[in-house]
C-alpha positions in Angstrom: 115.8 105.2 73.4 115.7 108.4 71.5 118.6 110.8 72.1 117.9 114.3 71.8 121.2 116.8 70.6 122.5 119.4 68.8 124.7 117.7 66.8 123.7 114.2 65.4 127.4 113.3 64.1 128.8 113.7 67.4 126.1 111.9 69.4 126.6 109.0 67.0 130.3 108.6 67.5 129.8 109.1 71.0 127.1 106.2 70.9 129.7 104.2 68.4 132.4 104.8 71.9 129.9 104.4 74.6 128.1 101.2 72.8 129.0 98.8 75.7 127.3 101.0 78.1 123.9 101.0 76.2 121.3 98.8 76.6 121.2 96.3 73.5 117.8 94.9 74.0 115.9 98.4 73.0 116.1 100.2 69.9 118.2 103.0 69.8 117.7 106.4 67.8 118.5 110.2 67.5 115.5 112.9 66.9 116.2 115.0 63.5 114.5 117.8 65.8 117.2 118.8 67.8 118.0 119.2 71.4 114.2 119.9 72.1 113.0 117.2 69.8 109.3 117.5 68.4 107.3 119.1 70.5 104.0 117.0 70.1 105.6 114.1 72.0 107.5 116.2 74.9 110.5 114.8 74.1 112.3 118.0 75.5 114.6 119.2 78.7 111.7 120.2 80.1 109.8 116.7 80.9 111.5 114.1 82.7 110.2 110.9 81.5 108.7 110.4 77.7 106.3 107.2 77.1 105.1 106.5 73.5 102.8 103.7 72.2 103.3 102.3 69.1 101.4 99.9 67.1 102.3 99.1 63.3 105.0 101.8 62.6 102.6 104.6 64.5 102.5 106.1 68.0 99.1 105.4 69.6 99.4 106.9 72.7 102.1 109.8 74.5 102.7 110.7 77.8 105.0 113.3 78.7 105.3 112.9 81.9 107.2 115.9 84.3 106.9 114.6 87.7 106.3 110.8 86.8 104.9 108.9 89.3 103.9 104.9 89.0 101.2 105.0 91.3 99.5 107.6 89.2 101.1 107.1 85.5 101.2 103.6 85.7 98.0 102.5 85.2 97.0 104.9 82.3 100.3 103.7 80.4 99.4 100.2 80.8 95.7 101.0 79.8 97.2 102.3 76.6 99.0 99.2 75.6 96.7 96.8 76.3 94.7 98.5 74.5 96.8 97.7 71.7 97.6 94.3 72.3 94.6 93.2 74.1 93.5 91.1 77.1 93.2 92.6 80.7 94.5 95.4 82.1 97.1 94.3 85.2 96.7 95.9 88.2 100.3 97.4 89.8 100.4 94.8 92.4 100.2 92.1 90.1 103.4 93.2 88.5 104.8 93.5 92.2 104.4 97.1 92.9 103.9 97.7 96.9 101.6 100.8 97.2 103.6 103.6 98.4 103.0 104.9 101.8 102.5 108.3 101.5 104.3 111.0 103.8 101.3 113.6 103.7 99.1 111.2 106.1 96.6 110.8 102.8 95.6 106.9 101.7 97.2 105.6 98.7 94.5 106.5 96.0 93.7 109.7 97.4 97.5 110.8 97.4 98.3 109.6 93.9 95.1 111.2 93.2 96.1 114.6 94.4 99.8 114.4 92.8 98.0 113.9 89.3 96.2 116.9 90.1 99.3 119.2 90.6 101.1 117.7 87.7 102.5 121.1 85.7 101.5 119.5 82.7 98.1 118.8 83.5 95.6 120.3 81.2 92.4 121.9 82.7 90.2 119.3 81.5 92.5 116.6 83.6 92.6 119.1 86.6 88.8 119.1 86.1 88.6 115.2 86.0 90.8 114.5 88.9 89.1 117.4 91.2 85.7 116.3 90.5 86.9 112.5 91.4 88.9 113.5 94.7 85.3 115.9 95.8 83.3 112.6 95.1 85.4 110.9 97.7 85.5 114.2 99.9 81.5 113.8 100.2 81.9 109.8 101.5 85.1 110.1 103.5 85.0 113.7 105.6 88.1 112.9 107.3 90.0 112.7 104.0 88.4 115.9 103.2 89.8 117.5 106.2 93.4 116.4 105.7 94.1 117.6 102.3 92.0 120.8 103.2 94.8 121.0 106.2 97.6 120.3 103.2 96.0 122.8 101.0 96.1 125.4 104.2 99.8 124.5 104.8 101.0 124.7 101.3 98.7 128.7 101.0 100.5 129.8 104.6 103.8 128.8 103.3 103.8 131.1 100.4 104.2 128.2 98.2 100.9 127.8 96.5 102.0 129.0 92.7 104.5 126.0 92.8 101.8 123.4 93.0 100.5 122.6 89.4 98.6 124.8 86.6 96.3 127.9 88.2 93.5 125.4 87.7 95.4 122.7 90.6 96.1 126.0 92.7 92.5 127.0 92.7 91.2 123.8 93.4 93.8 123.5 96.7 92.3 127.2 97.9 88.8 126.3 97.6 89.4 123.1 99.7 92.0 124.7 102.4 89.1 127.1 102.5 86.2 124.7 102.8 87.7 122.1 105.0 90.4 123.9 106.6 89.7 127.8 107.1 91.9 129.8 108.3 92.1 130.8 112.0 90.9 134.3 113.1 93.3 136.0 115.1 91.6 138.2 117.7 93.9 141.1 118.7 93.8 141.4 122.6 92.7 144.8 123.9 95.6 146.2 126.6 93.8 145.6 130.1 93.7 149.1 131.9 97.1 150.2 134.1 96.2 150.8 137.9 98.1 153.8 138.7 99.5 153.9 142.2 97.8 155.6 144.3 99.5 158.8 146.0 98.5 161.0 149.0 99.5 164.2 150.5 100.6 164.4 154.2 99.1 167.2 156.4 
């Protein structure tokens, strides 16, 4: 566990006072790079969780997660760990992690990919890779494509598209919304002709 601080001396004093409340089974340290930490590792206040995989005193893999997700990030982290220690990559199910029910009505595998797509820290290459995987699923599962399109349409109509991921991810969501759930055309009704009351003149 690495602490970020503007005042290392003060933090060391705090760690001594709080030593009984701190975990004893993992190493504790203080970053020398100030409150933002070393930029390459994503140890800053904008990143909710940073996972470093080390081997022989060197960082072998780095995961800076703005919106951590067990279903999305867990397999990638496990793969990086196994790459260093050898063996077979365990599944989340084998580790006792139950599939999370999706609140958006999507199958768990598709929901996980969509969450991965809209991560704020996703690189353009990562967005393209995940988008390609999703479009391959759309070709096999039309109902899934329609559902993702409907979700994208709701996001667009709510005016919140720019809050979902990077511009590349937003472009994909708009593309799928236009393709699988196009906006309904509003037809303006022509006003009905008014029928005036007939008037007569008495002779």
